[in-house]
N, C-alpha and C positions, 0 to 999 in steps of 0.2 A: 318758543321767542323766539321772537321778528333778531336778524343781525344786525341792523344798526341798536337796538336796547342792547343784546350781548356787547355789542362792541363798544357803547358808550358806558355801561357798567365796568367793564373792564379797564378803562382808559382812566376812569376816574379813579378805580384802586390803584392805580397802575402811577399816577398825577399824583394823588394823596403819599404813597412811599415814599414818591420821592422828594414832597414837598416834607414829607417828617425827615427825611436823609439829608434836605438841605439846609433845615434850622435844628440840629442835630447838631450842624459844622457846624452853623454858628455859634451854638451854645457855648458849642468845645472852647469852640473861637477865641471865644469872650471869657472863658476861663484863664487861657492861656497868656491874653494880653489885652485890656481893656484900657487903655490909654486911648491918646490922640489919633480919631481916623481907624480906632476899635470897631464902628459899624461897619465901616468903606469895605477894611478887609476882610471881617466876618460873611459880610456880603459876597464878596469875592469867591472867597472860601466855599461858602457855601452851593450861590451859583453856578462853579465849578463840577463838582459834586453830585445836583442834580441833573445837570447837562449828560455827563457822562454818563449814569445810570440811568436817564430815562433815557436818551438814546436809545442803547442795548433791551429795557423792555419795551419800548415804541416799535424797532425792529424783527424782536424776534415775537413777542404777545400781542401786537394788534395789528400791524402791515404782514407780520407773517414773512419774512424773507428771513431765507436762511445766508449760510456762508458765504462769501464773495473774496475776491481776491483783494488784496489790499490798494490796491490802486481807487479799485472801486467804491471798497469800506472807504478810504478814504476822500474822496471826493464826493458822497453821502452825508460823511459827520460836516466836511462843513459846509456844505447847501443846511445842513439840519441846525450845524448851527446858526448861520445866518439867518436863518430865520427866526430865531430865537433873539435875535440883536434887537428886534421893536419889542417882543413880549419883555424878556429885559428889564429894559426900558422902564414899561410899564408896571412889572415889579418891586424894582428897586426905587419907584415913586412914590407909586403907595409905599411901601413899609420906610425908607422917610417923610413922608407926610403922616404919616400917625404917627411916626415917633416923634417930630418936630411937634405937631397937634396938640399931640395927649401926654408928651414925658415923661413917659414911662416902657418898660418892657415889654410887657403884657400889650401894648399896645402899637407898640411896634415888628411886635410879631403876627397880632390878627392883620398889620397892614400888611405883613409878607405874606399872610394864606388868603388875605384877598385878592393880592397883585397876583400870585401863584396864578388861583383859580383862574380869573379872567383872561392871566395867559393863557394858560394851559390850552383853555379855550379856541383860543386864535391859534394858537402854535400848531393845536390839532390838525385844523381846516387849511393852515398855509403847508403843511408835512404832505397831508396827504394828496395836494391841488400840486407841489412840486419838490418835495424831496423823496417819496419811498417811492410815488407814481412813473418818474423816470427811469426807475430802476425795478421794475418786477420783471422779477425771475422767470 
């Protein structure tokens, strides 16, 4: 099988895992607090959980980079987070739009999945070019 197809399948599966983790954290967040601005807190917590888990999955399973020193790992995580700013805006905008337009929990999660899907596609391109290329071992 073509290496690009294998990477696409692996990346898609890992993105799905990170999406599930993100949404689980959001769901749990709503169980603890469902008051004013709860959607924003849930999105922030879910995003942080997804960011950290996806970074480690991408680093080890997609870009196949082993451990590096703390300084290098910190720089790489910073760049990884930076490339996520635009894609996070896309994800949050889609989730909030679906929540406002359709006024249902299910629509909110559909918007989140769509936003994360598009965002992960863009993020892969950015990470391949700017984050993990600079740190090839």
